[in-house]
C-alpha positions, 0 to 999 in steps of 0.5 A, a space after each residue: 546496493 538495494 534489492 527487494 531482499 533488503 529493502 526493509 533495512 533501508 527503510 529502517 534507515 531513514 525511518 526517524 525522518 521518513 515522515 518530514 521527507 514524505 511531507 514534502 512530496 506536494 499530494 502524498 496524503 491526499 493521494 492516500 486518502 483517494 486511494 482508501 477512499 476508494 476501499 471504503 467506497 467498496 466495502 460491504 456495509 453490515 446492517 446494522 452496524 453497530 450489532 456486528 464486528 468491525 470490518 477486518 481490514 489488513 494495511 500491507 506495507 503500512 510503514 510509518 503509518 500514513 496509509 493506515 491513518 488514511 483508511 482509518 479516516 475515510 471509513 470514519 467519514 462514512 461511519 464505518 467501524 474498523 479493525 486495521 492490522 498494520 503490517 510491515 517488513 521495516 522494524 524502524 517504520 513501525 517503531 513510528 507507526 506505534 509511537 502515534 496515537 491510535 484508537 484500540 482497533 488498530 495494531 501494527 505487526 513486523 513481518 514479511 508481505 509474503 509470510 504475512 498473508 499466508 497465515 491468519 494465525 500470524 495476523 491474529 485473524 480467526 476469519 477471512 477479511 473483508 478488506 486490504 490496502 498496499 500503498 507503494 509496496 509491490 515493486 518491492 516485492 519479488 514474488 508478487 503473483 504469490 502475494 497476490 494469490 496470498 491476498 486473494 485466499 485472505 480476502 472474504 468473498 466479495 472482499 476488497 484489494 486497493 494497491 497504490 503505486 508508481 509505474 512508467 513501464 510501457 509509458 511514453 518516453 517523456 513519462 519516464 524522463 519526467 520521472 528520472 528528472 523529479 528524483 535526480 533534481 527533487 526526491 534524490 537531493 530532499 532525501 540527503 537534506 532529511 537523512 545522510 543515508 539516502 540510498 533509499 531514494 536512489 532506490 526508489 527511481 530505479 524500482 520505479 523504472 523497474 516495476 510492472 507497466 500497468 497492464 502487467 499488474 492488471 493482468 497478475 490481478 486477472 490471473 490471481 483471480 480478482 474481477 471488477 478491476 479498475 485503474 486510476 491514475 491522478 492529476 498533476 505531474 504524477 499523472 500517468 505515473 502514480 496509478 490506483 488499481 481497485 480489485 474485487 475477489 469474486 462472491 462464490 456461488 453455492 
């Protein structure tokens, strides 16, 4: 059985075929890009940019690099220069990420999320970061409040956090039923076809059902100290199931 303690090993099992699996998910990359655009919209633009270091970002739970690519392209579309650290607990997924073409400003590190955010040195960062992105990560984390507190400390004043994940707790019964139907009629069978070891996709079904409600996660964000919290869902069949949370670390007034 997959738990939050061994989920990285389950991702290792499917890593070589993971990109194929998500490519079969309509809207997956578009939804990542929408969330990445939300992060970039709130980043403080240095003036003039060319005379200052790149904006430092953390892509936590970056997997095979799809979320990293979304953030990088969103920033490039508005002329921002980024230095991105992509981090994930699955070495197999990071092997897939590193095999792709990236600019020198992007690097990847392996480690548990809770450990990563507790150490600037571990990440090779001398100063706070301006933004953090976490797509499909938090429902795989046991100590969510601890992770949010660590991200809050890692961010500079005014820094932005964007979290994207599925949540059906607290939703209408038909929303939960729809999630179950899609998982067992589409996602789990496709997972079996793309990788004989499909236990990860059965875990996906259950982990979403067990994850925080939208309000509970918003309360966690406020509890960690974040402000200006916004929540958006997407269109289509995932409306009310897939959510993007955006929040900011307040600026300290001295």
